[in-house]
Structure formats: structure tokens, C-alpha cells
N, C-alpha and C positions, 0 to 999 in steps of 0.2 A: 574454489566454489563456483557454482554455475547458477545463473539467474535467467528466467524468461518470464516476462509479463504476458500472460495468456489473454487477458482482457482487462480494459480499464476505461471506466466512464460511468455515466449515470444509469446505463442499462445492464451493467454487470461487471464484476471485478474478480480477478484471480491471478495470483503470481506464484510461480514455481521457484523454489530455492533449494539447492543441493550442496552437500559437502561430500566427503569421502564416504560416510556411513549414514547420512540422513537425507531423506527426500521429503520436502515440506511444501504444502500449499498454504498461502495466506489468502483466506477467504475463498468462497466458491459461490459466486453470485450470478453465474450463467447456468444454462442447462447442462446436465451431466454429459450428454452426448458431445457437446462442444468441447468440454474439458477433456474427455477421453480422447477425442481426435487431436486436440492440440498437444496433449502429452505424448501421444504416439508419434506425432510429427517430429518430436525431439527425442524419440527413442526411449520414452519412459512409459512403462505399463502402469495404469492407474492403481493396480494392486500393490505396487511398490511404495506408494506414498505412506510415510510413517506417521504423519500427523497433519491436521488442518488447524491453522491458527485463525481464530475469528477476531476481526477488529471491532465489529459491532453487529447488530442484528437487523439493520435495514435490508430489504429484500435484494438490493443490487450487490449484496455481499454474502447472502445466505441461500438464495433461491435454489441452487443445485445440490445443497448438502444432503437433503433428505434421501434422494435417490442414490447419490454417490455412497453414502455410508451404509445404506441398505445392501448395496452390491458388494462393497469392498471391506466393510467392517472397520473403516479407518477411524483412528482416535481423533476426537475434536477437542481442542484446547480453548477454553473459554472461561469467563468469570461467572460467579454465581448469579449475578444479575442478568447476564446474557442468557444463561441456562433457563432462568425463570421466564424471560421474555419469549423464548422459543418453545417453551413447554406446551403452550396452547395450540401450537401448529404441528409439531411432530416431536417424537421422542428420540433423544440421543442416548443410547445405551452405553456406548463406548466413549466416555468423555472423561476429561481431566479438568477439574476446577482449578483455576490458577488465581493467585492473588499476589504473586511476586515472581521473580526470575525463576526459570526452570530449564531443564535440559531435554533435548530429543537426540538420543544417541550421542554423536560427537559435537553437537551444536549447543551452545548456551543461548537461551532466548531471554533477552532483557525486555521488560515491559515498560513502555512509555505511555503514561496516561494522556489521552487526548480530550478535546472538548467538542462534543457533538450533541445534537438534540435527541439523544437516546439515554437509557438508564445508565449505560456504561460503555466506554469505548477505549480502545488501546491502539497504540502504534507499537512496533517491535524493532529491536535490533537483534539480528541473528549473527552470532559470532562462531567462527571456527578457527582455532589457533589464533593467528594475528590478523585474520580477515574478518570483514563484517559488512552486513547489508542492513541499511536503515529503511524501514517501510513506514511512512506516515502519510495518510490521507484522511479526509473527512474530519477536519478539525477547524475551529474558528481561529485558534491561535496555538502557539507552542510556548509553554511556560519557560521563563528564563532559567529556572533551576535545572532544566534539561540541556542547556546549551553545552555544558562541559562534556556530558556523556555522549552527545551527538556529534561532537567535533572530530574531524579528521578520520572519518570512516571510509571504508573502501568503495562503497557504492550507496547512493541515495535514490530511493524511489519515493518521490515527493509530490504531494498534491500541488497543482497549479490550476485551480478549477475554473476561474472566470476572470475576464477583464472587467473592471468596475464600470467603465464607461459603457461597454456593450450591455452589461447587466442592467444598468439604470435606464438606458434608452430602449431596452427590449420589451417584450410583450408580457413578461411575468407580472402577476398582480403584486402590488406594493408589499403585502405582508410576506410573500415569498422572497422578494428582494431583500427585505429586512432580515429574514431568516438566514439567507445565504451569507449576507454581510456581517452577521452577528457573531458573538463569541462562541456560539454553538453551531456555526455554519461551516463554511468552507474557506480555504486559503485562496486569495486572489493571486494573480500573477505577481503583483507587487509584493504581497506578503511572502510568497514562496521565494522570490528572488532575494528579499531581505534576509530571511532565515538562512537560506543556502549560502549567501555571501559570508555569514558568520561562522559556518561550520565546515565548509570545504577546506581540505588541507592537502599537504603534499603526498599523503597516502591515497587520496581519492582518485579512483580510476574512472568512474562513470556517474552521471546523474541522469535519471529518467524522470521526466515530468509526467505526472499521472492524473487520472480523474478529471480530464479536461472536458469542459462542458461543450456539447454540440451546439447549444443555443447561445451561449454567452461568452464564447472564447474562440480563438483560432490557434492552431499549432504554432504558426509563425509569430503570433503575438506573445505567446507564452515563452517561446524560445528567445525572441529578441529582448523581452523584458529581463530575463535572466542574464543574457549576454551583456546587455547595457549596464546592469547593476554590477556585474563582476568587473567590467572595464572601469567603471567609476571607482571601484575599490582596489584597482590595480591587481586583480586576480587573473592570472593567465590560465584559463581552463576551457577546453573545447569539446570534451566528450559528453555532449548533451544530447539526449534522445527524447522523443515524444512517444508515450504509450498510446495505443489505439484501442478503440472499442471492439472492433470486429476482426482484428488481426493480431496475432501474437508478435511479440518483438523478436529480434534476433536473440541468440543465446549469448549472454554476457559471461565471460570467464574472467574471474579475478584471482590474482595470485600475488605473492609478496614481491615488491619491487626490489 
């Protein structure tokens, strides 16, 4: 499998995941031109994309979809509530309503319900043979019932949105701070490190910390919080990367150990 985070942050999110026979985007929250360029940078034509998975309908995850699907007729996979939320803004003709696990060519997509301040939100596990990529952002917490299915996956793209001290001392109004910290908000560095320390296993190749706030976080803080937590739990793992807002990541290749 190959993975490239094309954009990650409060201004726009999109990630490319491929297997032998599937090419998938998770979200498309930047403009279409940006996504086209970043895909071509990694030698993927936008018309090759087999499906777009929506995590939720906030604009930083959906703003480029209207133009992209008009040009390329790409299927969009989303829940009924997400479809209803978007119906007032643009029409999605080529869509698949999902309410449980599903497949795109040779990939099995497992749906993980997340907790965000929208009508519905998902995380995903994309599986191909014995390889898998976990994508979870924009959630206030992760239910403990999902711990087992999330454990020992090949790669994690995982929210590490804010440092609590920076958030509380920052310029955001108090009600926004409450929203971010709440059960329907975002994972802090500490939250992210805690959950990752519970699920990283001997099959895990990469962790990418994502959706990092420009205002209330710093890449080094997110990185060090996770490293310190893993050290505390006696977990020796070093392949930790930080996703950026305006630059794509490297291409991560995962294979069986």
C-alpha cells in the first residue's frame, strides 16, 4: 500500500491511499487545483481515483469536492446524514450511502464512528490483504469499544490537534476553547499520545500526526508528547511524522514485515 497526506489542518484536509487495484482519497477539503497538482506530483492522475471517503461535512474536509466530482465523476462514499447536510450546497450524483463496512476494489473499508460537532462523522480503517491504514481526525474521544479493532495496524494517521496549555492561554473565545476540548471537539496532543500508546504494535510501520492547529500547537510539541508517552510505556517506536497544511507528505510505502 502507498499513502500520501496531501494536506492536513484547519484550512483543508485530504489524504491519498492506494493498494494494487484501488486509489482512494479521504476527504477533499482544499481546492481542486491543489489536489490535482499534489496527485500529479506523485504520478497519479485525478481521473484514476476510485472513490472519495468523507469523514464529515465541515468545509475543511469537503470544499473541493464539488469541482472535483464534476470534472472526474468520482464516487463519493458518505453516510445518509452527511448526504443530507451537503444537499443544500451541491448535488452529489455519483454517491454511495454507507452505514457499515464496505469495499472499493481490493480494499475493505472499516467504518469507525467518531465524535464531532456535526450530524455524523467517521474514521476509517483501509485494509488490503494483511496491511491496513487507520485514519482518525476530528473527534473528541475514541470509544474504548474500538480499541481492539484499531490495535496493531500498519499505519496510523491520527489527530493531534492542540496543546491544552497553548489553547487555554491563547486568543480563542472561551466557548470555542470549550468546543475544542469537549467530547465533540478535537484530540489534544496528550489524548492522541494516550490512544496511540494503546494501539501501536509490532506490525506498525508509521504514525503520522495530523490536523495540527496553527494557532494552538507546534509540531515539536505534538511529536515530543507522543515520544515521551511511548517512552513512559516502554514502547520503542521512532517512525513518527507530522502532516502539514500546505505541503504533501512523503509517499509512505507499507508492506508485510
